[in-house]
TORKOL-4160 file (C-alpha; in steps of 0.2 Angstrom, whole numbers, padded with zeros to 4 digits, m for minus):
40
<pt num="1" X="0227" Y="0221" Z="0248"/>
<pt num="2" X="0240" Y="0234" Z="0254"/>
<pt num="3" X="0228" Y="0248" Z="0248"/>
<pt num="4" X="0214" Y="0241" Z="0258"/>
<pt num="5" X="0225" Y="0241" Z="0273"/>
<pt num="6" X="0231" Y="0259" Z="0270"/>
<pt num="7" X="0213" Y="0264" Z="0268"/>
<pt num="8" X="0209" Y="0256" Z="0285"/>
<pt num="9" X="0224" Y="0264" Z="0293"/>
<pt num="10" X="0222" Y="0281" Z="0286"/>
<pt num="11" X="0208" Y="0288" Z="0298"/>
<pt num="12" X="0219" Y="0282" Z="0313"/>
<pt num="13" X="0236" Y="0286" Z="0307"/>
<pt num="14" X="0233" Y="0300" Z="0295"/>
<pt num="15" X="0234" Y="0314" Z="0308"/>
<pt num="16" X="0250" Y="0307" Z="0316"/>
<pt num="17" X="0258" Y="0304" Z="0300"/>
<pt num="18" X="0253" Y="0321" Z="0294"/>
<pt num="19" X="0261" Y="0329" Z="0309"/>
<pt num="20" X="0277" Y="0319" Z="0307"/>
<pt num="21" X="0279" Y="0324" Z="0289"/>
<pt num="22" X="0276" Y="0342" Z="0293"/>
<pt num="23" X="0289" Y="0341" Z="0307"/>
<pt num="24" X="0301" Y="0332" Z="0295"/>
<pt num="25" X="0299" Y="0346" Z="0282"/>
<pt num="26" X="0301" Y="0359" Z="0295"/>
<pt num="27" X="0317" Y="0351" Z="0301"/>
<pt num="28" X="0324" Y="0349" Z="0283"/>
<pt num="29" X="0319" Y="0367" Z="0279"/>
<pt num="30" X="0328" Y="0373" Z="0295"/>
<pt num="31" X="0343" Y="0362" Z="0291"/>
<pt num="32" X="0344" Y="0369" Z="0274"/>
<pt num="33" X="0343" Y="0387" Z="0280"/>
<pt num="34" X="0357" Y="0383" Z="0293"/>
<pt num="35" X="0368" Y="0376" Z="0278"/>
<pt num="36" X="0364" Y="0392" Z="0268"/>
<pt num="37" X="0370" Y="0403" Z="0283"/>
<pt num="38" X="0385" Y="0393" Z="0285"/>
<pt num="39" X="0390" Y="0394" Z="0267"/>
<pt num="40" X="0388" Y="0413" Z="0266"/>
């Protein structure tokens, strides 16, 4: 039931979700780099 809902939502939400995930990963990467600079 949940899988079917996900498959239905994927075409509409896929692009937006992908963008959010990429933004989140970029933010995390940036934060980790900042932490690295602070600890040096």
